[in-house]
N, C-alpha and C positions, 0 to 999 in steps of 0.2 A: 046879552048881558056885556059882552065886552066893550060894546059901544057906551054903554052906560059908565062903564069905568073910564073910558077915554074921554068921555064928556062931563065927567063929574056930576052925573045924576045920582047923588048919594041916597036920596029918599027911595027912589025906585030900585036901586040896587039892594038896599037894606031890607026893603020888603021882600025881595026875592029870596035873599039869603034867610031870612027869618021864616020863610015858607018852605025852606029845604034846598035852595040851591047851595052847592058846595062853596064854602068861602075861598077854598083854594083851587077853584076851577081854573083850567088851563086850556088856551087854545092850541091850534096845530103847531104853533112855533114854540110852545112851552111857556108863553107869557101867561102870568097869573093876572087876576084881577088887580091885585096889590101892585104889580110892575107897571101895569098900565096906568092906573091912577097916579102913581109916583112920576112916571115918565111925562105924562101930560099935565103935571102940576096941580093936582086937586087935593089939597090937604085935609079938607073935610071928609072926602071919600077915603082918603088913607086911614084917617083916624077911625072912621066907622069900620072898615074892614080890620083894623088891628083889634079893635074893641071886640069883634066877633071872631078872632082867633086866626086871622091870616098868618100863614107861615113867612116869615121874613127871610128864611133861609132858601126858598125855591130858587132855582136858577133856570133861566129859559134856555132854549137850545142855543142862543147865541152867547150864552155865559153871563147874562145879566140877572142881577138880583134887584130887588126895589131900591136898595140902598144905592146901588151903582147907578140906577136910573135918576134918582133924586141928585146924587153927586154930579153926575154928568150935566144935568140941567142947572146945577148951581143953586138948587131950591133949599134954603137953609131951614125952613119951616119943617118940610118934609123929611129932610135929613135928621133933624132933631127928633121928630115923632119916631122915625125908624129905630135911631140909636137908643131912645128911652125904652122902645119895646124890646131891645135886646138884639138888634140886627148885627149880624157879624161882618167886621170890615174887611175881612179877608176871603169871603165867600164869593165865588164868582170867577170871572175870567181874569181879574187882576184886582189887587187890593183897592179899596175905595180911595185911600189917599193917593195912590198912583194915577187913579183916573182924574181926580181933582187937580193935581199937578199937571198932568199931561194936557188937560184942556183949559188951564187957567182959571178953575174955579175955586180961588183962593178964599172966598168967603165962607166955604164949608170947611176948611182946614182947621180952625180953632175948635169946631164942633167934633171933628174927627179926633183930635188930640184929646179933648176933655173926656171922651167916652172910649178911649183906647185902653 
């Protein structure tokens, strides 16, 4: 199922969750399905996981949340979805704003400010 999240196979992942797969399933690195979908830039998959109650505050072993993944990628749509779902900007190895500034992802800064 981790590959489904990485590849944006929203329907098959939704079916598995609806049949009992934990929405907050984590792999051996502590990555959640939500983290993987955000990092690999699949907004439909992110939205589906959020609709099914995915925890936006889960932190991977490397200190990443789904929001940090989206900000690192500079993906405004996924950043907005996560912020609308209540994702904390200060959860993880460093604040989301610091990640945006460090990696030049200036497009997400207005979103981070709006939801601060």
